[in-house]
C-alpha positions in Angstrom: 8.6 13.7 10.4 5.0 12.6 9.7 3.4 9.6 8.1 4.0 8.4 4.6 2.0 6.4 2.2 3.3 3.9 -0.4 1.6 1.2 -2.5 2.1 -2.1 -4.3 0.1 -3.8 -7.0 -1.3 -7.2 -5.9 -3.5 -10.0 -6.9 -5.7 -10.1 -3.8 -6.4 -13.9 -4.2 -2.7 -14.7 -4.2 -2.2 -12.7 -1.0 -5.2 -14.3 0.7 -3.7 -17.7 0.1 -0.7 -16.8 2.3 -2.9 -16.8 5.4 -2.7 -20.3 6.9 -0.6 -21.6 4.1 2.2 -23.0 6.2 4.3 -22.4 3.1 8.0 -22.4 4.3 9.3 -21.6 0.7 7.2 -18.5 0.7 8.5 -17.5 4.1 12.0 -17.9 2.9 11.2 -15.8 -0.2 9.8 -13.0 1.9 12.7 -13.1 4.4 15.2 -12.9 1.5 13.4 -9.9 0.0 15.0 -6.4 0.4 11.9 -5.0 2.0 12.0 -7.6 4.8 15.7 -6.9 5.3 15.1 -3.2 5.5 12.3 -3.5 8.1 14.2 -6.1 10.0 16.9 -3.5 10.7 14.4 -1.2 12.4 12.0 -3.7 13.9 14.2 -6.7 14.4 14.3 -9.8 12.2 13.1 -12.1 15.1 9.9 -10.1 15.7 9.2 -9.7 12.0 9.7 -13.5 11.5 7.2 -14.1 14.3 4.7 -12.0 12.4 5.3 -14.0 9.2 4.9 -17.2 11.1 1.6 -15.9 12.6 0.3 -15.2 9.1 1.5 -18.5 7.7 0.0 -20.6 10.5 -3.2 -18.4 10.7 -6.5 -20.2 11.5 -9.9 -18.5 11.3 -10.5 -17.0 14.7 -6.8 -16.3 15.4 -6.0 -12.7 16.4 -3.5 -11.1 14.0 -3.4 -7.8 15.8 0.2 -6.7 16.4 2.2 -4.2 14.5 4.6 -7.1 13.8 1.8 -8.9 11.9 1.1 -5.7 10.0 4.7 -5.2 9.0 5.1 -8.9 8.1 2.0 -8.5 5.9 3.6 -5.4 4.3 6.7 -7.6 3.5 4.6 -10.3 2.0 2.9 -7.8 -0.3 6.3 -6.4 -1.3 7.7 -9.8 -2.2 4.6 -11.4 -3.7 3.1 -8.2 -5.2 4.4 -5.9 -7.9 6.5 -2.8 -7.3 4.6 0.1 -8.9 6.3 2.6 -11.3 6.1 5.5 -8.8 8.0 4.4 -5.7 8.3 7.6 -3.8 6.3 7.8 -0.6 3.5 10.5 -0.4 3.4 12.5 2.8 0.1 12.3 4.6 -1.5 15.6 5.6 -1.1 18.9 3.7 0.2 17.1 0.6 -2.6 14.6 0.4 -5.1 17.4 1.1 -3.7 19.4 -1.8 -3.7 16.5 -4.2 -7.3 15.7 -3.1 -8.3 19.2 -4.0 -6.8 19.0 -7.5 -8.2 15.6 -8.3 -11.5 16.0 -6.5 -10.9 12.6 -4.9 -10.3 12.2 -1.2 -6.8 10.7 -1.4 -6.4 10.1 2.3 -9.6 8.2 2.5 -8.6 6.2 -0.6 -5.0 5.4 0.4 -5.3 5.2 4.1 -8.9 4.7 5.2 -10.3 2.5 2.4 -10.1 -0.6 4.6 -9.4 -4.2 3.5 -10.8 -7.7 4.1 -7.6 -9.5 5.2 -7.7 -10.9 8.8 -5.6 -8.0 10.2 -8.5 -5.7 11.2 -7.1 -4.8 14.5 -3.6 -3.9 13.2 -3.2 -0.1 13.5 0.4 0.2 12.3 1.1 0.2 9.5 -2.2 1.5 8.2 -3.5 -0.8 5.4 -5.9 0.2 2.6 -6.9 -2.0 -0.3 -8.3 -0.5 -3.5 -9.8 -3.2 -5.7 -9.3 -3.3 -9.5 -13.0 -2.3 -10.0 -12.5 0.7 -7.7 -9.4 1.7 -9.6 -11.2 1.5 -12.9 -13.8 3.9 -11.6 -11.2 6.2 -10.2 -9.2 6.1 -13.5 -12.4 6.9 -15.5 -13.2 9.8 -13.1 -9.6 11.1 -13.3 -9.7 11.1 -17.1 -12.3 13.9 -17.0 -10.3 16.1 -14.5 -8.4 18.9 -16.2 -5.3 19.9 -14.2 -4.2 23.4 -15.2 -0.6 24.5 -15.5 -1.2 26.9 -12.6 -2.3 24.0 -10.3 0.7 22.0 -11.3 3.0 25.0 -10.6 1.3 25.4 -7.2 1.9 21.8 -6.4 5.5 22.0 -7.6 6.0 25.0 -5.3 4.9 22.9 -2.3 7.8 20.3 -2.8 7.3 17.0 -4.6 3.5 17.2 -4.8 3.4 17.6 -8.6 5.5 14.4 -8.9 3.3 12.7 -6.3 0.2 13.6 -8.3 1.7 12.3 -11.5 3.0 9.2 -9.8 -0.3 8.4 -8.2 -2.1 8.6 -11.5 0.7 6.5 -13.1 0.3 3.8 -10.4 -3.5 3.7 -10.8 -3.1 3.4 -14.6 -0.5 0.7 -14.2 -2.7 -1.4 -11.8 -5.7 -1.1 -14.2 -3.6 -1.9 -17.2 -2.1 -5.0 -15.5 -5.3 -6.2 -13.7 -4.0 -5.5 -10.2 -5.5 -4.3 -7.0 -3.6 -1.6 -5.2 -2.6 -2.0 -1.5 -1.3 1.0 0.4 0.5 1.2 3.6 0.9 4.2 5.9 3.4 4.7 8.7 
């Protein structure tokens, strides 16, 4: 089955304010969002709600290190952030390697291993990677000089959805830059 990557556009400052906010209205908003409901079916609503409460009542020095905290954070980003135009998940591995080759940008490092500065450093699932607006501007500028031949696009199309994944990734980067958003990616 493998691991898959998907992203949201966020205003990092807004997401940071959630930690320790004790904002019950926000918790209700997250719990009523379709992403929370979807993950609650697989993980369990009770556990996911505990993760949300951990984040909402967070104090510096607290350990937010469980996968429940990570998935609760994902649900927060989904409900507070912006759904990006390209919504299909990108498969980690051969697909990201091929896209990296075409773009001359290490997509796995960018979308999975870029790190973040939220207090979830010990959470390993889902993988969390933040790309700031400034980094996205640099990437967008770099991508504008990359010429993708018809042969390369055909080669990607022959490997499944990779041509769509490539176009979608570029579309999401452009969307974030155009709307002043950071991009947060999750991998699981």
